[in-house]
N, C-alpha and C positions, 0 to 999 in steps of 0.2 A: 502494500500500500505506499502509495506517495502523496504528499500534500504541501501545497504551497504554503509559507510561512511570510507574516510579513514582516517588514524591518522596523524595529523600533522607532517610535517616534523621534523626530529631530526636534529642534527648539522653535524653528518657524513655523514647523506642521501643527506643533502642540499648541503654539499661541494664536494660530489662525483658526484653529479649532474651537479654543476657548472664546475667541471674539465672535465667532459665529453661532455662539449657543447663548442667547440672550435669557433663555429660561434657567440654565445652569448658573450664569452671573448673578442673576436675581436670587436664586434659591440660596447660593453661597454667601451672598450678601447679608441675608437674612440669619442664616447659620452661624455666621460671624458676628453677627449683632447679639444674638441669643447667648453665644458663649462668652462674648464680652461683658454683657449684662451679669452673668453667672460669676464671672470672676470676680468683676468689681462690684460686687452686691454690697458690701459694707460701706462702700463710697457713695455709691448712687442712690441706695434706699433711704428714702425720707424718713423712716420710722424704723424701731425695733419691731422685726416682724412676730415676735411673740408678746409685744407689750399690750396688756388687755386694759381698757379703759371702758367700763361698762357705762359711763355715762355718754358714751360716743357709740355705742352700738347700734348696728344697721342704719348707719348714716347714708344718706344717698351721696353720690359723687358731687365733689364741691370743690371749694379752693382749698380748704385745707386737707382733706383727703379726695385726691383726683379720681381714684375709683371707689370711692367709699371705704365703709368699714365692715366687719363680719358680724355673727352674732354674740362675739366676744369684745367688739371694740376694736379687734386688730386692723390695722391698715391694710387695704387688699394689696394695693399697689407693691407695698414693700414684701409680702407675702408671697406676691406674684414673682418679684424679682429673685427672691431667695429659694423661692420653688423651682427655679430652673436647674439650681444646683444638683438634688437629688435625682432628677428626671435626667439629667445628661451624664451624671455619675455612672446612673443603672445603664442606660445605654452602653456607655463606654466599657464597663464590666462585661455586658452581654457580647459585644462586639468582639473583644479580646479573648472570649472563651470560646463564642459559638463558631466563628468563622475559620479560626485556625482548626478547630476540630473536626470540622466537616471537609475541609478541604484536604487534612492530612489522611482520612480515612478514604476518601475518593481517589486520590492519587495513588495510595498503596493498594487499592482494590483494582484502578483502572490498570496498573503498571503491572502488577504480579500476576493478576487474573486467576483461574482455577478455583483452589479450593479457598484462598484468602479473600479472592473476590466473592465467592458465594457466600462466606462466613460474615464478611463485613455488610454487605448488600442486605442480606436477611435481617442482621440487626436493625439498619436503617430503615426496611419496610415496616419492622415491628413499630420503631417509634414514630413513623410516619404516620401509621395507620390510626394514631389517636388524635382526637382535635387537640391542636398544640395549646390553645389558650386554656381549654378545661384542664388538660394535663399538668400544665403551669401552675394552676388553681390549686390542683390537688397536691403537687409538689408543696406549695407554700403553706397548705394547710397541715402538712404534715411536719414540716420543718420547722412553722413558726413564722410570723411575720416580720418583716425588716427587709433594708434595701439589699442586702447581700442575699439572702435567700430567695428574695424575689428574682435578682438577677441570675443566680443559679438556676432557678427554676425555669426561666426564660430561654438561657443558653442551653440547658439540657434537652429542651424540646425543641428547637429551631435549627440545628446543626444538618438534620437529613436532607435538607434541599441542598445546600453545599455539597455534600458527600456525592449526591447523584450527579451533580453536573461536574463536579470536577472527575469524578470516574468516565462519565461519557467523553469527556475532552481529554484524558489521558489515556484512554484506550485506542482512541484515534492517532494519537501521537506514537502510540508504542511501537509501532512497526514502519515509522515515517523514516525518511532519508536523513532527517535530520537528526534524530537521535542516534541512527545507524553510524553517521559520521564521527557523532561524539563519541561514540563508543570504540571505534576505530582508533582514535587518539587516546584510549586508555581511560576516558571518562565513565565510570560506572557506580553502581550503587546510591547511596545517599547523594553521593556530590553529582550525579546525574540527576537525579530528583529536585535537589534544591537548585541547583544551577542552570537546569535546562528545561524540565516539566513545570515546574512550579511558576516561572515568570510568564509562560504562555497560558496558564491556567487563572493565573491572579486577575487579569483585566475585567473578566467576565465575573469573578466572583466579588470584586469590588463595585460593580455596578449593581449586581443583585443585592449586595450589602447594604447600598445607599437605598436601595428600594425597599429593602425591608426596616429601615431605620424609622420611617413612619409608624409602622405596624409596631415596631418595639416601644415606641413612645406611647401608643394607643394601648398597649398590653400594661406597661408599667402604670397609665393612668387608671386603668381598670383595676390594678390590684390595690392602688391607693384609694379608688372609690370604694372598693370593697372591704376597706379597712386591713388588706393583707401585705401594704407598703410600709413605708416609714412610718416610724410612732409617733403620735402627736407629742407635744404640740409642733413637729416640723413640718414646716411648710412645703407643701407637694402638691401639684396641680389637680390630681385624682381625687385626693383627700378634700381638697377645697371645693371641687365641683360638689362630693357627696354632702358636705356641709352646707352648699346654697339650694340643694335640692329641696330642703325642710322649708325654705322659705321664699322658693322660686316665684311665686305667684305675685308675693307682696314686694320682695326686696330683690327683683330678678339679677341686679348687678353682682351679688354674692357670688352666683353661679357662673353668669356669662363672662365674667373677665378671665377666669382660669380656664374654661371650655374654649373661649377664643383663643388663648395662647395655645393650647395644645391643637388646636386647629390651624394655626400659622404656621407653629413648629412642624407639624405633618405636611403640611404643604409645602414648605422651604425644602424639606429633606426629598420629596419627590420631584420637585423642579432640579433641585441638584444631581439626582440619580437621572434624571433625563438629558442632563448636561454631560454627565460623566459618558452615558452612552455614547453621545455624539464625538465626545473627545476620544473616547479609547477603543470605539470600533470602528476600523478601518473603512468600512464600506460606507461610512458618513464623510467621506473626502469631498 
């Protein structure tokens, strides 16, 4: 089997594709803005996110509190800014666990084939047969609520898609002239997988990862909404929405503000993923 491999992106080609992807630029700008807000939260936040002022509870948006206050008199804008921290931290932990695990299993299965492939893919199929979010909720219910447990639960239930994609791409590469040439000059084993197979599998995995980030944010918010995420009084978007649903008909802003933040973050990651597809996929030249 032979296959044509595209040359790596040069600087001019990469820049041209970036400039031709306004969706990716817009999504990346919003993601960067969210990251900056989360990192600089102590300097940007107008109030202590956990400061309770019962005299100011459920105040509508105004001059003193731009987005109003919640049922405990806490400033919603401050809690919104701080709430980005646990959400992004959970996403980071999930990404660092989920993608490498799935890619590793997929590359090993696709390259070695035979019994190794059958065993690894059967495990992948078993995990994939369960509803991901439901399985994650079950893991958190068993391990207990918390940021780390929530991240572990989402990571342990999200890797199969990466494994299947990496297996297909690695199996297509296994008998290619490219790898045959590398083996002829003495490159074998893990050096071959790390230096020659992984770089060709990685671009599509990065695109899938960017597309999955919005789903991870929604899943993290779902954990917080059900009380399975970070523990109170830590600010977190999902738990803020849950608190706001109790007064949503009279004080709508309590739930609307964190809900809109979740919407913007998810939409931004989707735009970023679309831009990455245009940049990394050679068919979009």
